[in-house]
C-alpha positions as a Python dict, from the first residue, in 0.01 Angstrom:
ca = {
    (1, 'M'): (0, 0, 0),
    (2, 'V'): (361, -148, -110),
    (3, 'T'): (468, -253, -514),
    (4, 'N'): (657, -269, -804),
    (5, 'P'): (418, -139, -1032),
    (6, 'P'): (477, -280, -1371),
    (7, 'Y'): (739, -134, -1627),
    (8, 'H'): (629, -157, -2021),
    (9, 'N'): (628, 130, -2268),
    (10, 'K'): (584, -51, -2599),
    (11, 'Y'): (141, -90, -2620),
    (12, 'N'): (-15, -281, -2817),
    (13, 'P'): (-293, -86, -2971),
    (14, 'V'): (-542, -184, -2792),
    (15, 'L'): (-339, -30, -2424),
    (16, 'K'): (-273, 223, -2651),
    (17, 'K'): (-610, 376, -2697),
    (18, 'F'): (-624, 324, -2351),
    (19, 'M'): (-295, 473, -2245),
    (20, 'Q'): (-452, 799, -2477),
    (21, 'K'): (-748, 832, -2298),
    (22, 'N'): (-716, 731, -1988),
    (23, 'Y'): (-358, 802, -1848),
    (24, 'K'): (-313, 1101, -2081),
    (25, 'D'): (-71, 1217, -1860),
    (26, 'E'): (116, 931, -1806),
    (27, 'K'): (114, 740, -2078),
    (28, 'S'): (488, 727, -2124),
    (29, 'D'): (485, 428, -1952),
    (30, 'L'): (232, 187, -1744),
    (31, 'F'): (405, 242, -1405),
    (32, 'S'): (425, 590, -1444),
    (33, 'A'): (-29, 605, -1430),
    (34, 'F'): (52, 309, -1126),
    (35, 'I'): (205, 500, -930),
    (36, 'V'): (-38, 778, -980),
    (37, 'V'): (-355, 603, -1012),
    (38, 'R'): (-270, 300, -792),
    (39, 'A'): (-29, 448, -560),
    (40, 'L'): (-153, 760, -485),
    (41, 'R'): (-537, 731, -572),
    (42, 'L'): (-563, 425, -402),
    (43, 'T'): (-328, 465, -55),
    (44, 'Q'): (-633, 620, 218),
    (45, 'R'): (-528, 1018, 351),
    (46, 'N'): (-263, 1008, 595),
    (47, 'G'): (-207, 660, 425),
    (48, 'Y'): (144, 571, 295),
    (49, 'A'): (230, 389, -13),
    (50, 'A'): (586, 286, -98),
    (51, 'L'): (679, 207, -423),
    (52, 'M'): (1013, 67, -663),
    (53, 'S'): (1080, 180, -980),
    (54, 'P'): (1322, 299, -1269),
    (55, 'F'): (1452, 641, -1217),
    (56, 'T'): (1336, 801, -1520),
    (57, 'W'): (1036, 951, -1359),
    (58, 'M'): (1307, 1290, -1153),
    (59, 'F'): (1446, 1377, -1491),
    (60, 'I'): (1295, 1276, -1842),
    (61, 'S'): (1003, 1570, -2004),
    (62, 'S'): (752, 1289, -2050),
    (63, 'H'): (751, 1255, -1702),
    (64, 'E'): (712, 1628, -1599),
    (65, 'K'): (311, 1582, -1555),
    (66, 'L'): (307, 1272, -1341),
    (67, 'R'): (631, 1473, -1144),
    (68, 'H'): (425, 1813, -1038),
    (69, 'Y'): (89, 1602, -967),
    (70, 'I'): (298, 1346, -731),
    (71, 'L'): (425, 1679, -559),
    (72, 'E'): (84, 1854, -499),
    (73, 'N'): (-113, 1548, -408),
    (74, 'A'): (168, 1366, -178),
    (75, 'T'): (483, 1417, 21),
    (76, 'I'): (739, 1208, -28),
    (77, 'S'): (866, 1092, 235),
    (78, 'S'): (1191, 952, 191),
    (79, 'L'): (1360, 790, -199),
    (80, 'V'): (1677, 592, -247),
    (81, 'Q'): (1817, 592, -592),
    (82, 'L'): (2009, 316, -645),
    (83, 'E'): (2289, 273, -782),
    (84, 'Y'): (2322, 96, -1176),
    (85, 'S'): (2277, -355, -1068),
    (86, 'A'): (2206, -261, -782),
    (87, 'F'): (1994, -582, -709),
    (88, 'E'): (2075, -842, -984),
    (89, 'E'): (1715, -910, -1095),
    (90, 'A'): (1695, -553, -1178),
    (91, 'T'): (1705, -440, -1574),
    (92, 'V'): (1672, -85, -1503),
    (93, 'P'): (1795, 179, -1307),
    (94, 'I'): (1565, 189, -1031),
    (95, 'C'): (1459, 410, -732),
    (96, 'T'): (1264, 315, -445),
    (97, 'F'): (1012, 570, -217),
    (98, 'Y'): (766, 626, -17),
    (99, 'K'): (501, 924, 34),
    (100, 'K'): (295, 977, 206),
    (101, 'I'): (-55, 1113, 130),
    (102, 'S'): (-145, 1427, 355),
    (103, 'M'): (-239, 1711, 332),
    (104, 'K'): (-50, 1862, 496),
    (105, 'R'): (365, 1928, 370),
    (106, 'L'): (605, 1768, 571),
    (107, 'K'): (1007, 1738, 466),
    (108, 'G'): (1185, 1401, 306),
    (109, 'S'): (1497, 1260, 303),
    (110, 'I'): (1658, 1230, -30),
    (111, 'F'): (1932, 969, -80),
    (112, 'V'): (2187, 925, -401),
}
């Protein structure tokens, strides 16, 4: 799976209720729910999920449960934290990473 998940955290009442009900731990932003549900849960075991997303999930407290979920259910094989404006079209600071969905713990590479 390769994706650039949707970034959105200003919910209308219907979406807010849906996120609170279905993605309690990832509700702070659509991309965090997408990283867990679409990338991790839909990728086959021993498959890879490659994503480009805001890098806030690595640092802010509202994404702490997301970080734990990722570390418990996947191996981050490679992660690159890009500088601001690394892509002209990107209006948020982003990172790109891919994860292997595996029961075996592997070492990864991180570039900042």
